[in-house]
KEVEXLO-117432 format. One record per residue: residue in one letter; y, z, x of N, C-alpha, C, O in turn. Coordinates in steps of 0.1 Angstrom, whole numbers. Last residue first. Layout:
residues N
+--------+-------+-------+-------+-------+-------+-------+-------+-------+-------+-------+-------+-------+
| residu |   n_v |   n_w |   n_u |  ca_v |  ca_w |  ca_u |   c_v |   c_w |   c_u |   o_v |   o_w |   o_u |
+--------+-------+-------+-------+-------+-------+-------+-------+-------+-------+-------+-------+-------+
|      a |     Y |     Z |     X |     Y |     Z |     X |     Y |     Z |     X |     Y |     Z |     X |
...
+--------+-------+-------+-------+-------+-------+-------+-------+-------+-------+-------+-------+-------+
END
This chain:
residues 229
+--------+-------+-------+-------+-------+-------+-------+-------+-------+-------+-------+-------+-------+
| residu |   n_v |   n_w |   n_u |  ca_v |  ca_w |  ca_u |   c_v |   c_w |   c_u |   o_v |   o_w |   o_u |
+--------+-------+-------+-------+-------+-------+-------+-------+-------+-------+-------+-------+-------+
|      k | -1926 |   195 |  -301 | -1916 |   192 |  -310 | -1902 |   195 |  -303 | -1892 |   192 |  -309 |
|      n | -1949 |   205 |  -286 | -1942 |   192 |  -281 | -1932 |   187 |  -291 | -1928 |   176 |  -290 |
|      v | -1957 |   227 |  -301 | -1953 |   229 |  -287 | -1945 |   218 |  -282 | -1936 |   220 |  -275 |
|      s | -1965 |   224 |  -325 | -1952 |   227 |  -324 | -1947 |   229 |  -310 | -1935 |   231 |  -307 |
|      s | -1993 |   222 |  -323 | -1985 |   209 |  -325 | -1972 |   212 |  -323 | -1965 |   203 |  -319 |
|      k | -2000 |   248 |  -322 | -2001 |   240 |  -310 | -1994 |   228 |  -312 | -1988 |   223 |  -302 |
|      l | -1995 |   256 |  -348 | -1987 |   263 |  -337 | -1987 |   254 |  -324 | -1978 |   254 |  -316 |
|      k | -2013 |   242 |  -361 | -1997 |   239 |  -365 | -1990 |   246 |  -353 | -1979 |   241 |  -349 |
|      d | -2035 |   253 |  -353 | -2033 |   237 |  -349 | -2019 |   235 |  -351 | -2013 |   227 |  -344 |
|      l | -2033 |   280 |  -364 | -2034 |   278 |  -349 | -2031 |   264 |  -346 | -2024 |   262 |  -336 |
|      d | -2018 |   294 |  -389 | -2024 |   280 |  -385 | -2022 |   278 |  -371 | -2011 |   275 |  -366 |
|      r | -2012 |   320 |  -388 | -2017 |   315 |  -401 | -2024 |   301 |  -399 | -2033 |   296 |  -406 |
|      v | -2016 |   345 |  -369 | -2014 |   331 |  -368 | -2020 |   325 |  -379 | -2032 |   323 |  -379 |
|      l | -2000 |   376 |  -364 | -2011 |   369 |  -372 | -2008 |   355 |  -372 | -1996 |   352 |  -376 |
|      l | -2001 |   403 |  -343 | -1996 |   391 |  -345 | -2006 |   383 |  -353 | -2018 |   383 |  -351 |
|      r | -1994 |   440 |  -346 | -2002 |   429 |  -347 | -1994 |   415 |  -348 | -1983 |   414 |  -353 |
|      k | -1975 |   461 |  -344 | -1990 |   462 |  -341 | -1999 |   450 |  -340 | -2010 |   450 |  -334 |
|      r | -1949 |   454 |  -350 | -1952 |   460 |  -337 | -1966 |   461 |  -333 | -1969 |   462 |  -321 |
|      d | -1957 |   422 |  -366 | -1950 |   434 |  -366 | -1953 |   440 |  -353 | -1958 |   433 |  -344 |
|      f | -1958 |   389 |  -379 | -1960 |   398 |  -369 | -1952 |   410 |  -372 | -1942 |   410 |  -379 |
|      q | -1970 |   356 |  -386 | -1964 |   367 |  -391 | -1967 |   378 |  -381 | -1977 |   377 |  -374 |
|      i | -1966 |   320 |  -383 | -1970 |   334 |  -379 | -1963 |   343 |  -386 | -1952 |   341 |  -392 |
|      i | -1959 |   299 |  -398 | -1968 |   296 |  -389 | -1974 |   309 |  -385 | -1986 |   310 |  -383 |
|      n | -1937 |   300 |  -418 | -1949 |   304 |  -421 | -1960 |   301 |  -412 | -1971 |   301 |  -417 |
|      n | -1911 |   295 |  -408 | -1920 |   284 |  -411 | -1933 |   287 |  -416 | -1941 |   278 |  -417 |
|      n | -1904 |   321 |  -401 | -1897 |   314 |  -413 | -1904 |   302 |  -417 | -1902 |   298 |  -429 |
|      r | -1920 |   325 |  -378 | -1923 |   332 |  -391 | -1916 |   327 |  -404 | -1921 |   328 |  -415 |
|      l | -1907 |   308 |  -361 | -1921 |   305 |  -365 | -1924 |   312 |  -378 | -1931 |   307 |  -387 |
|      d | -1883 |   321 |  -360 | -1884 |   307 |  -364 | -1897 |   303 |  -368 | -1899 |   296 |  -379 |
|      n | -1890 |   345 |  -347 | -1884 |   345 |  -362 | -1886 |   331 |  -368 | -1890 |   330 |  -379 |
|      l | -1898 |   335 |  -322 | -1909 |   342 |  -331 | -1903 |   342 |  -346 | -1911 |   340 |  -356 |
|      i | -1873 |   325 |  -313 | -1885 |   317 |  -316 | -1896 |   322 |  -324 | -1902 |   314 |  -331 |
|      m | -1858 |   349 |  -312 | -1853 |   336 |  -319 | -1864 |   328 |  -324 | -1865 |   324 |  -335 |
|      t | -1872 |   365 |  -295 | -1872 |   370 |  -309 | -1867 |   358 |  -318 | -1871 |   357 |  -329 |
|      v | -1870 |   349 |  -271 | -1884 |   352 |  -277 | -1882 |   356 |  -291 | -1889 |   350 |  -300 |
|      t | -1842 |   351 |  -267 | -1848 |   338 |  -270 | -1863 |   339 |  -276 | -1867 |   332 |  -284 |
|      q | -1839 |   379 |  -263 | -1833 |   371 |  -274 | -1839 |   358 |  -278 | -1841 |   355 |  -290 |
|      r | -1852 |   383 |  -238 | -1858 |   389 |  -252 | -1851 |   381 |  -263 | -1858 |   378 |  -273 |
|      s | -1856 |   351 |  -220 | -1849 |   365 |  -224 | -1855 |   370 |  -236 | -1862 |   362 |  -243 |
|      t | -1882 |   343 |  -196 | -1872 |   340 |  -206 | -1864 |   352 |  -209 | -1865 |   362 |  -202 |
|      s | -1906 |   345 |  -183 | -1893 |   343 |  -175 | -1882 |   337 |  -184 | -1874 |   329 |  -180 |
|      t | -1930 |   352 |  -196 | -1925 |   339 |  -196 | -1913 |   335 |  -189 | -1909 |   323 |  -189 |
|      l | -1930 |   379 |  -190 | -1943 |   371 |  -187 | -1939 |   356 |  -187 | -1945 |   349 |  -179 |
|      s | -1906 |   388 |  -200 | -1907 |   390 |  -187 | -1920 |   381 |  -182 | -1920 |   376 |  -171 |
|      a | -1910 |   382 |  -229 | -1899 |   375 |  -221 | -1901 |   376 |  -206 | -1898 |   367 |  -199 |
|      i | -1930 |   397 |  -234 | -1933 |   385 |  -236 | -1922 |   377 |  -227 | -1925 |   368 |  -219 |
|      d | -1917 |   422 |  -231 | -1929 |   420 |  -222 | -1932 |   406 |  -223 | -1936 |   400 |  -213 |
|      q | -1897 |   421 |  -253 | -1892 |   421 |  -238 | -1906 |   418 |  -229 | -1905 |   411 |  -219 |
|      h | -1914 |   422 |  -274 | -1907 |   409 |  -272 | -1901 |   409 |  -257 | -1901 |   398 |  -250 |
|      t | -1945 |   438 |  -267 | -1931 |   438 |  -272 | -1927 |   424 |  -267 | -1933 |   417 |  -260 |
|      i | -1978 |   427 |  -280 | -1970 |   434 |  -270 | -1954 |   431 |  -275 | -1952 |   423 |  -285 |
|      f | -2002 |   439 |  -304 | -1992 |   429 |  -300 | -1982 |   435 |  -291 | -1978 |   446 |  -293 |
|      n | -2026 |   450 |  -313 | -2019 |   457 |  -302 | -2010 |   445 |  -295 | -2010 |   442 |  -283 |
|      r | -2044 |   419 |  -322 | -2041 |   434 |  -323 | -2034 |   439 |  -312 | -2034 |   433 |  -301 |
|      l | -2040 |   390 |  -337 | -2041 |   394 |  -322 | -2035 |   410 |  -325 | -2023 |   412 |  -328 |
|      v | -2059 |   368 |  -357 | -2052 |   380 |  -356 | -2052 |   385 |  -341 | -2062 |   385 |  -334 |
|      w | -2059 |   337 |  -373 | -2061 |   345 |  -362 | -2054 |   357 |  -361 | -2042 |   357 |  -365 |
|      e | -2074 |   319 |  -402 | -2061 |   326 |  -395 | -2068 |   332 |  -383 | -2080 |   334 |  -382 |
|      y | -2092 |   309 |  -416 | -2085 |   299 |  -408 | -2072 |   305 |  -402 | -2063 |   298 |  -397 |
|      g | -2113 |   336 |  -410 | -2112 |   324 |  -418 | -2104 |   314 |  -410 | -2108 |   311 |  -399 |
|      i | -2103 |   351 |  -385 | -2106 |   356 |  -396 | -2103 |   343 |  -407 | -2092 |   341 |  -412 |
|      r | -2107 |   356 |  -350 | -2105 |   346 |  -361 | -2110 |   352 |  -374 | -2121 |   357 |  -373 |
|      q | -2087 |   374 |  -328 | -2099 |   374 |  -337 | -2098 |   364 |  -349 | -2088 |   364 |  -356 |
|      g | -2076 |   370 |  -294 | -2075 |   370 |  -308 | -2088 |   370 |  -316 | -2098 |   365 |  -311 |
|      s | -2076 |   366 |  -266 | -2078 |   380 |  -272 | -2079 |   381 |  -287 | -2082 |   392 |  -292 |
|      k | -2074 |   339 |  -262 | -2082 |   347 |  -252 | -2085 |   360 |  -259 | -2096 |   365 |  -258 |
|      e | -2060 |   326 |  -281 | -2073 |   321 |  -277 | -2081 |   331 |  -268 | -2094 |   332 |  -268 |
|      i | -2037 |   342 |  -281 | -2045 |   342 |  -293 | -2059 |   338 |  -290 | -2069 |   344 |  -295 |
|      r | -2026 |   337 |  -255 | -2030 |   352 |  -259 | -2040 |   351 |  -271 | -2049 |   359 |  -272 |
|      s | -2022 |   311 |  -256 | -2031 |   315 |  -246 | -2036 |   330 |  -251 | -2048 |   334 |  -252 |
|      i | -2002 |   310 |  -276 | -2014 |   303 |  -278 | -2026 |   309 |  -269 | -2037 |   311 |  -273 |
|      l | -1981 |   324 |  -263 | -1988 |   328 |  -276 | -2001 |   321 |  -278 | -2010 |   328 |  -281 |
|      f | -1977 |   306 |  -242 | -1981 |   320 |  -239 | -1987 |   326 |  -251 | -1998 |   333 |  -250 |
|      e | -1967 |   285 |  -254 | -1980 |   283 |  -246 | -1985 |   297 |  -243 | -1997 |   299 |  -242 |
|      l | -1943 |   294 |  -265 | -1954 |   290 |  -273 | -1967 |   289 |  -267 | -1978 |   291 |  -273 |
|      i | -1930 |   300 |  -240 | -1933 |   310 |  -249 | -1944 |   306 |  -259 | -1953 |   314 |  -261 |
|      r | -1927 |   274 |  -228 | -1933 |   285 |  -222 | -1938 |   297 |  -231 | -1949 |   302 |  -230 |
|      t | -1912 |   260 |  -247 | -1925 |   257 |  -245 | -1934 |   268 |  -237 | -1946 |   270 |  -240 |
|      r | -1887 |   275 |  -247 | -1895 |   274 |  -259 | -1910 |   272 |  -257 | -1919 |   278 |  -262 |
|      s | -1878 |   271 |  -221 | -1882 |   285 |  -224 | -1891 |   284 |  -238 | -1901 |   291 |  -240 |
|      d | -1895 |   240 |  -207 | -1883 |   248 |  -212 | -1889 |   262 |  -218 | -1901 |   264 |  -220 |
|      k | -1909 |   231 |  -176 | -1910 |   234 |  -190 | -1898 |   242 |  -195 | -1893 |   250 |  -187 |
|      f | -1908 |   228 |  -149 | -1908 |   216 |  -156 | -1908 |   218 |  -172 | -1908 |   209 |  -180 |
|      i | -1907 |   253 |  -135 | -1897 |   243 |  -131 | -1896 |   233 |  -142 | -1885 |   229 |  -145 |
|      l | -1926 |   271 |  -149 | -1912 |   274 |  -148 | -1902 |   263 |  -144 | -1890 |   263 |  -148 |
|      s | -1949 |   254 |  -145 | -1944 |   256 |  -159 | -1929 |   262 |  -158 | -1920 |   258 |  -165 |
|      e | -1953 |   256 |  -118 | -1949 |   243 |  -124 | -1943 |   244 |  -138 | -1934 |   237 |  -142 |
|      l | -1958 |   284 |  -117 | -1946 |   276 |  -109 | -1941 |   264 |  -116 | -1929 |   262 |  -119 |
|      r | -1981 |   284 |  -130 | -1969 |   292 |  -134 | -1957 |   287 |  -129 | -1947 |   286 |  -136 |
|      d | -1997 |   268 |  -115 | -1993 |   264 |  -128 | -1982 |   272 |  -133 | -1973 |   267 |  -140 |
|      e | -1997 |   285 |   -92 | -1992 |   271 |   -91 | -1989 |   265 |  -104 | -1979 |   257 |  -105 |
|      m | -2010 |   308 |  -101 | -1997 |   308 |   -95 | -1990 |   294 |   -94 | -1978 |   293 |   -95 |
|      e | -2036 |   297 |  -107 | -2027 |   303 |  -118 | -2013 |   303 |  -114 | -2004 |   299 |  -121 |
|      i | -2045 |   289 |   -84 | -2043 |   279 |   -93 | -2033 |   284 |  -104 | -2023 |   278 |  -108 |
|      v | -2048 |   314 |   -73 | -2040 |   304 |   -65 | -2035 |   294 |   -75 | -2023 |   291 |   -76 |
|      r | -2066 |   325 |   -89 | -2054 |   332 |   -88 | -2043 |   322 |   -81 | -2032 |   322 |   -84 |
|      e | -2089 |   310 |   -87 | -2081 |   310 |   -99 | -2068 |   315 |   -96 | -2058 |   310 |  -101 |
|      n | -2097 |   317 |   -61 | -2093 |   305 |   -63 | -2084 |   303 |   -75 | -2074 |   296 |   -75 |
|      m | -2103 |   345 |   -65 | -2092 |   341 |   -56 | -2087 |   327 |   -58 | -2075 |   325 |   -58 |
|      i | -2124 |   340 |   -81 | -2114 |   349 |   -87 | -2102 |   346 |   -78 | -2091 |   344 |   -84 |
|      r | -2144 |   327 |   -66 | -2139 |   320 |   -78 | -2125 |   328 |   -82 | -2115 |   321 |   -85 |
|      m | -2149 |   347 |   -47 | -2141 |   335 |   -44 | -2136 |   328 |   -54 | -2125 |   322 |   -53 |
|      m | -2161 |   367 |   -65 | -2148 |   369 |   -58 | -2142 |   356 |   -54 | -2130 |   354 |   -57 |
|      l | -2185 |   352 |   -71 | -2176 |   357 |   -82 | -2161 |   359 |   -75 | -2151 |   353 |   -79 |
|      i | -2196 |   350 |   -46 | -2193 |   338 |   -54 | -2183 |   341 |   -64 | -2173 |   333 |   -66 |
|      s | -2202 |   378 |   -42 | -2195 |   370 |   -32 | -2188 |   358 |   -38 | -2177 |   355 |   -36 |
|      l | -2219 |   383 |   -63 | -2206 |   388 |   -63 | -2197 |   382 |   -54 | -2185 |   380 |   -56 |
|      a | -2242 |   368 |   -56 | -2235 |   364 |   -68 | -2220 |   369 |   -69 | -2211 |   362 |   -74 |
|      s | -2250 |   380 |   -32 | -2242 |   367 |   -30 | -2236 |   362 |   -44 | -2227 |   354 |   -44 |
|      h | -2250 |   410 |   -22 | -2252 |   404 |   -34 | -2243 |   391 |   -32 | -2231 |   392 |   -32 |
|      n | -2243 |   420 |     4 | -2258 |   422 |    -2 | -2258 |   415 |   -15 | -2270 |   414 |   -19 |
|      k | -2219 |   410 |     8 | -2228 |   407 |    17 | -2242 |   410 |    13 | -2251 |   403 |    17 |
|      m | -2205 |   423 |   -12 | -2205 |   410 |   -12 | -2217 |   405 |    -3 | -2225 |   396 |    -7 |
|      l | -2208 |   449 |    -4 | -2214 |   445 |   -17 | -2214 |   431 |   -18 | -2223 |   426 |   -25 |
|      v | -2191 |   450 |    19 | -2207 |   454 |    20 | -2215 |   448 |     7 | -2226 |   443 |     7 |
|      n | -2168 |   444 |     8 | -2173 |   435 |    17 | -2188 |   438 |    19 | -2197 |   429 |    21 |
|      l | -2163 |   467 |    -8 | -2164 |   454 |   -15 | -2171 |   445 |    -6 | -2179 |   437 |   -11 |
|      e | -2158 |   486 |    11 | -2170 |   487 |     2 | -2173 |   474 |    -5 | -2184 |   470 |    -8 |
|      s | -2137 |   476 |    24 | -2147 |   477 |    33 | -2161 |   479 |    21 | -2171 |   473 |    23 |
|      k | -2117 |   477 |     2 | -2120 |   464 |     9 | -2134 |   464 |    17 | -2141 |   454 |    17 |
|      t | -2129 |   499 |   -23 | -2121 |   497 |   -11 | -2125 |   483 |    -5 | -2136 |   478 |    -8 |
|      f | -2131 |   495 |   -58 | -2137 |   493 |   -46 | -2126 |   493 |   -35 | -2116 |   486 |   -36 |
|      a | -2132 |   510 |   -90 | -2125 |   505 |   -80 | -2133 |   504 |   -67 | -2142 |   513 |   -65 |
|      v | -2134 |   504 |  -125 | -2141 |   506 |  -113 | -2134 |   500 |  -102 | -2130 |   489 |  -102 |
|      l | -2122 |   520 |  -155 | -2119 |   511 |  -143 | -2131 |   515 |  -133 | -2136 |   526 |  -132 |
|      t | -2115 |   522 |  -188 | -2125 |   524 |  -179 | -2125 |   515 |  -168 | -2127 |   503 |  -170 |
|      c | -2086 |   536 |  -205 | -2092 |   524 |  -198 | -2103 |   531 |  -189 | -2102 |   542 |  -183 |
|      d | -2064 |   538 |  -234 | -2077 |   545 |  -225 | -2083 |   534 |  -218 | -2086 |   524 |  -223 |
|      t | -2037 |   515 |  -228 | -2047 |   522 |  -237 | -2057 |   530 |  -227 | -2058 |   530 |  -215 |
|      t | -2023 |   509 |  -206 | -2016 |   507 |  -220 | -2026 |   512 |  -231 | -2022 |   513 |  -242 |
|      s | -2020 |   520 |  -173 | -2028 |   518 |  -185 | -2020 |   519 |  -198 | -2013 |   528 |  -201 |
|      i | -2002 |   502 |  -148 | -2003 |   515 |  -158 | -2012 |   510 |  -170 | -2013 |   499 |  -174 |
|      a | -1993 |   495 |  -117 | -2003 |   493 |  -126 | -2003 |   505 |  -135 | -2005 |   516 |  -130 |
|      f | -1967 |   479 |   -98 | -1973 |   491 |  -103 | -1984 |   486 |  -114 | -1984 |   475 |  -118 |
|      d | -1959 |   464 |   -65 | -1960 |   464 |   -80 | -1966 |   476 |   -84 | -1970 |   484 |   -75 |
|      k | -1963 |   463 |   -38 | -1951 |   460 |   -43 | -1950 |   461 |   -59 | -1939 |   458 |   -65 |
|      r | -1982 |   484 |   -16 | -1981 |   478 |   -29 | -1966 |   475 |   -32 | -1957 |   483 |   -30 |
|      i | -1990 |   475 |    17 | -1982 |   485 |     8 | -1980 |   478 |    -4 | -1977 |   466 |    -3 |
|      k | -2009 |   455 |    26 | -2010 |   468 |    32 | -2002 |   478 |    23 | -2007 |   489 |    21 |
|      e | -2029 |   427 |    22 | -2016 |   436 |    16 | -2019 |   449 |    21 | -2030 |   454 |    20 |
|      g | -2051 |   413 |    27 | -2042 |   418 |    38 | -2030 |   425 |    34 | -2022 |   428 |    42 |
|      l | -2068 |   409 |     8 | -2062 |   396 |    13 | -2052 |   401 |    24 | -2046 |   392 |    30 |
|      i | -2074 |   429 |    -7 | -2085 |   425 |     2 | -2081 |   411 |     8 | -2090 |   403 |    11 |
|      s | -2052 |   433 |   -22 | -2055 |   444 |   -12 | -2067 |   439 |    -3 | -2069 |   445 |     8 |
|      m | -2049 |   414 |   -39 | -2042 |   412 |   -28 | -2046 |   422 |   -18 | -2044 |   420 |    -6 |
|      e | -2062 |   423 |   -64 | -2070 |   415 |   -54 | -2062 |   412 |   -39 | -2068 |   407 |   -30 |
|      s | -2053 |   437 |   -84 | -2050 |   443 |   -71 | -2058 |   436 |   -60 | -2061 |   441 |   -50 |
|      f | -2078 |   430 |  -110 | -2065 |   432 |  -103 | -2064 |   439 |   -90 | -2073 |   447 |   -86 |
|      v | -2097 |   414 |  -134 | -2097 |   421 |  -121 | -2082 |   422 |  -116 | -2075 |   412 |  -118 |
|      d | -2111 |   417 |  -168 | -2100 |   412 |  -157 | -2101 |   421 |  -144 | -2105 |   432 |  -144 |
|      g | -2127 |   429 |  -185 | -2132 |   418 |  -180 | -2123 |   411 |  -168 | -2128 |   403 |  -160 |
|      t | -2102 |   440 |  -208 | -2115 |   441 |  -205 | -2122 |   428 |  -198 | -2122 |   418 |  -204 |
|      q | -2068 |   428 |  -196 | -2079 |   436 |  -204 | -2092 |   436 |  -199 | -2094 |   432 |  -188 |
|      l | -2033 |   427 |  -187 | -2048 |   425 |  -185 | -2057 |   434 |  -194 | -2053 |   445 |  -198 |
|      i | -2004 |   413 |  -183 | -2011 |   423 |  -191 | -2025 |   419 |  -192 | -2029 |   408 |  -197 |
|      a | -1981 |   408 |  -156 | -1992 |   406 |  -164 | -1998 |   417 |  -172 | -1996 |   429 |  -169 |
|      t | -1953 |   415 |  -151 | -1959 |   404 |  -146 | -1972 |   399 |  -152 | -1975 |   387 |  -153 |
|      v | -1924 |   431 |  -164 | -1938 |   429 |  -166 | -1943 |   415 |  -160 | -1937 |   405 |  -164 |
|      i | -1902 |   451 |  -149 | -1904 |   436 |  -152 | -1920 |   436 |  -152 | -1927 |   440 |  -143 |
|      e | -1879 |   478 |  -157 | -1893 |   474 |  -155 | -1895 |   458 |  -159 | -1891 |   453 |  -170 |
|      k | -1854 |   489 |  -135 | -1856 |   480 |  -147 | -1871 |   476 |  -145 | -1875 |   472 |  -135 |
|      e | -1844 |   503 |  -113 | -1856 |   507 |  -118 | -1859 |   501 |  -133 | -1866 |   507 |  -141 |
|      n | -1822 |   490 |  -105 | -1819 |   504 |  -111 | -1833 |   507 |  -119 | -1832 |   512 |  -131 |
|      d | -1836 |   463 |  -102 | -1821 |   465 |  -107 | -1821 |   479 |  -113 | -1821 |   480 |  -125 |
|      r | -1870 |   466 |  -108 | -1859 |   458 |  -102 | -1846 |   464 |  -108 | -1847 |   470 |  -119 |
|      f | -1904 |   471 |  -105 | -1891 |   478 |  -108 | -1880 |   469 |  -101 | -1881 |   466 |   -89 |
|      t | -1932 |   453 |  -120 | -1924 |   458 |  -108 | -1911 |   464 |  -113 | -1906 |   461 |  -124 |
|      g | -1966 |   453 |  -131 | -1952 |   449 |  -131 | -1945 |   455 |  -118 | -1950 |   461 |  -109 |
|      i | -1993 |   452 |  -154 | -1990 |   451 |  -142 | -1974 |   447 |  -141 | -1970 |   439 |  -149 |
|      k | -2013 |   471 |  -177 | -2000 |   464 |  -175 | -1996 |   463 |  -160 | -1997 |   473 |  -154 |
|      v | -2044 |   470 |  -192 | -2036 |   474 |  -181 | -2024 |   465 |  -179 | -2025 |   453 |  -181 |
|      k | -2069 |   481 |  -216 | -2057 |   473 |  -212 | -2049 |   478 |  -201 | -2046 |   490 |  -201 |
|      g | -2106 |   484 |  -218 | -2091 |   488 |  -221 | -2080 |   477 |  -216 | -2084 |   466 |  -213 |
|      n | -2132 |   484 |  -196 | -2127 |   486 |  -209 | -2114 |   489 |  -210 | -2110 |   496 |  -201 |
|      l | -2134 |   476 |  -170 | -2146 |   475 |  -178 | -2144 |   477 |  -192 | -2153 |   473 |  -200 |
|      i | -2117 |   460 |  -148 | -2115 |   465 |  -160 | -2127 |   465 |  -167 | -2131 |   454 |  -171 |
|      f | -2118 |   466 |  -113 | -2123 |   458 |  -123 | -2121 |   466 |  -137 | -2124 |   478 |  -137 |
|      y | -2096 |   465 |   -84 | -2100 |   472 |   -96 | -2106 |   461 |  -107 | -2101 |   450 |  -109 |
|      i | -2094 |   474 |   -50 | -2094 |   463 |   -60 | -2100 |   469 |   -72 | -2109 |   478 |   -71 |
|      k | -2074 |   492 |   -26 | -2085 |   492 |   -36 | -2083 |   479 |   -45 | -2072 |   475 |   -48 |
|      n | -2053 |   495 |   -10 | -2065 |   497 |    -3 | -2077 |   495 |   -13 | -2088 |   497 |    -9 |
|      s | -2021 |   500 |    -3 | -2030 |   491 |    -9 | -2043 |   488 |    -5 | -2045 |   480 |     4 |
|      v | -2003 |   529 |    -5 | -2012 |   522 |     3 | -2019 |   512 |    -6 | -2023 |   516 |   -17 |
|      e | -1972 |   526 |   -24 | -1983 |   531 |   -21 | -1992 |   523 |   -12 | -1988 |   511 |   -10 |
|      e | -1951 |   510 |   -31 | -1949 |   517 |   -19 | -1963 |   525 |   -16 | -1963 |   531 |    -5 |
|      p | -1955 |   511 |   -67 | -1950 |   506 |   -54 | -1949 |   515 |   -43 | -1947 |   527 |   -46 |
|      l | -1985 |   528 |   -79 | -1972 |   525 |   -77 | -1967 |   518 |   -68 | -1974 |   517 |   -58 |
|      y | -2015 |   529 |  -100 | -2007 |   530 |   -86 | -1994 |   527 |   -88 | -1991 |   522 |   -99 |
|      i | -2019 |   538 |  -125 | -2031 |   536 |  -116 | -2025 |   536 |  -101 | -2031 |   541 |   -92 |
|      y | -2002 |   561 |  -147 | -2001 |   549 |  -136 | -2015 |   549 |  -127 | -2020 |   560 |  -124 |
|      n | -2010 |   565 |  -181 | -2010 |   569 |  -168 | -2010 |   557 |  -158 | -2016 |   547 |  -159 |
|      g | -2011 |   555 |  -207 | -1999 |   558 |  -202 | -1999 |   563 |  -187 | -1988 |   565 |  -182 |
|      k | -2043 |   566 |  -215 | -2032 |   557 |  -218 | -2020 |   564 |  -214 | -2017 |   576 |  -215 |
|      k | -2064 |   577 |  -188 | -2058 |   578 |  -201 | -2045 |   569 |  -203 | -2039 |   565 |  -193 |
|      i | -2092 |   563 |  -172 | -2077 |   565 |  -171 | -2070 |   565 |  -185 | -2070 |   555 |  -192 |
|      v | -2122 |   570 |  -159 | -2115 |   568 |  -172 | -2100 |   572 |  -169 | -2098 |   583 |  -165 |
|      k | -2144 |   552 |  -137 | -2134 |   562 |  -139 | -2126 |   561 |  -151 | -2123 |   549 |  -153 |
|      k | -2173 |   544 |  -120 | -2165 |   544 |  -131 | -2157 |   556 |  -133 | -2160 |   567 |  -131 |
|      r | -2191 |   544 |   -98 | -2175 |   544 |   -95 | -2168 |   543 |  -109 | -2156 |   541 |  -108 |
|      a | -2216 |   541 |  -107 | -2213 |   553 |   -99 | -2199 |   555 |   -96 | -2194 |   565 |   -92 |
|      e | -2217 |   517 |  -119 | -2217 |   529 |  -127 | -2213 |   541 |  -120 | -2208 |   550 |  -126 |
|      f | -2215 |   499 |   -96 | -2204 |   499 |  -105 | -2204 |   512 |  -113 | -2194 |   519 |  -115 |
|      e | -2241 |   504 |   -86 | -2228 |   507 |   -78 | -2216 |   508 |   -87 | -2208 |   517 |   -85 |
|      t | -2256 |   496 |  -107 | -2258 |   509 |  -104 | -2246 |   513 |   -94 | -2241 |   524 |   -95 |
|      e | -2252 |   469 |  -107 | -2247 |   476 |  -119 | -2247 |   492 |  -115 | -2238 |   500 |  -120 |
|      l | -2266 |   462 |   -84 | -2250 |   461 |   -83 | -2246 |   468 |   -96 | -2235 |   474 |   -96 |
|      s | -2292 |   465 |   -91 | -2286 |   475 |   -82 | -2271 |   473 |   -80 | -2264 |   481 |   -75 |
|      p | -2294 |   443 |  -109 | -2295 |   457 |  -114 | -2289 |   466 |  -105 | -2281 |   475 |  -110 |
|      n | -2286 |   413 |  -112 | -2285 |   422 |   -99 | -2284 |   437 |  -104 | -2274 |   443 |  -103 |
|      s | -2289 |   400 |  -135 | -2297 |   395 |  -124 | -2295 |   404 |  -111 | -2301 |   401 |  -100 |
|      i | -2274 |   418 |  -150 | -2287 |   413 |  -155 | -2295 |   409 |  -144 | -2306 |   413 |  -142 |
|      f | -2248 |   417 |  -139 | -2256 |   429 |  -137 | -2272 |   426 |  -141 | -2281 |   431 |  -135 |
|      l | -2237 |   393 |  -147 | -2239 |   395 |  -134 | -2249 |   408 |  -130 | -2257 |   408 |  -120 |
|      a | -2234 |   396 |  -173 | -2244 |   387 |  -169 | -2247 |   388 |  -154 | -2258 |   383 |  -149 |
|      e | -2215 |   417 |  -174 | -2229 |   418 |  -179 | -2238 |   408 |  -174 | -2249 |   411 |  -169 |
|      l | -2193 |   405 |  -162 | -2200 |   415 |  -155 | -2214 |   417 |  -161 | -2223 |   419 |  -153 |
|      n | -2175 |   379 |  -162 | -2187 |   383 |  -171 | -2195 |   392 |  -162 | -2204 |   387 |  -155 |
|      v | -2141 |   381 |  -160 | -2153 |   383 |  -154 | -2164 |   387 |  -163 | -2163 |   397 |  -170 |
|      q | -2118 |   356 |  -174 | -2123 |   370 |  -174 | -2137 |   369 |  -166 | -2144 |   359 |  -165 |
|      e | -2097 |   335 |  -154 | -2108 |   337 |  -162 | -2114 |   351 |  -163 | -2116 |   357 |  -152 |
|      a | -2063 |   345 |  -151 | -2074 |   341 |  -145 | -2086 |   344 |  -156 | -2086 |   352 |  -164 |
|      y | -2035 |   337 |  -171 | -2045 |   347 |  -169 | -2057 |   340 |  -161 | -2061 |   329 |  -165 |
|      w | -2016 |   317 |  -176 | -2012 |   332 |  -177 | -2023 |   341 |  -173 | -2021 |   353 |  -171 |
|      i | -2027 |   294 |  -173 | -2013 |   295 |  -168 | -2010 |   310 |  -167 | -2003 |   315 |  -159 |
|      s | -2051 |   292 |  -186 | -2051 |   294 |  -170 | -2038 |   297 |  -165 | -2037 |   302 |  -154 |
|      q | -2044 |   288 |  -212 | -2049 |   301 |  -208 | -2048 |   304 |  -192 | -2045 |   315 |  -187 |
|      p | -2040 |   260 |  -214 | -2027 |   270 |  -213 | -2032 |   284 |  -209 | -2024 |   292 |  -203 |
|      s | -2062 |   243 |  -190 | -2058 |   249 |  -203 | -2046 |   259 |  -203 | -2044 |   265 |  -193 |
|      m | -2059 |   215 |  -170 | -2058 |   230 |  -170 | -2055 |   235 |  -185 | -2044 |   231 |  -190 |
+--------+-------+-------+-------+-------+-------+-------+-------+-------+-------+-------+-------+-------+
END
């Protein structure tokens, strides 16, 4: 299992799905909705009755704990699917979803999605794959939490983000819209202080450079080799 699978299920290639299923594309187009940056898509305690496909943009998933402290559990982007628990029997939401950029989403109720899956076998296969990946993802995250130290979890998270969302420029990789140290800590079950210490150490060794807007990896192979040190 690659490091990417620890943190994210594989992105959905909707374009390939639409090529062989034009009527399915029509169904998606009819339900497109733009969510402005910073708007909540749903909140805890709301009825859980829709599953969402991200056509464009980024979405943060999280929970509120201890006097409404925000705990981030996932940061998703174009091609990702979320709120799949709504079709697995969840009645009331336990988490929130908020747009971190302007987003274009498509939402289906459980009954709507069931009809589409009956009419489009490719979508049914896709949804089964997504559910299977979610189970594997949770198992891998639990294994990582139990058997890997904080440093390893943080490094593997950085690598997975770069490989999934980074842009290669020569020998370097750039990840734009870099998330906060606190978000990384939440996603890796570590502390913000530990994240900051490890990122500064990587910067001092000229492996990465970063600011609030981007992460630059100067040598991805060197970053990967540092995981086991």
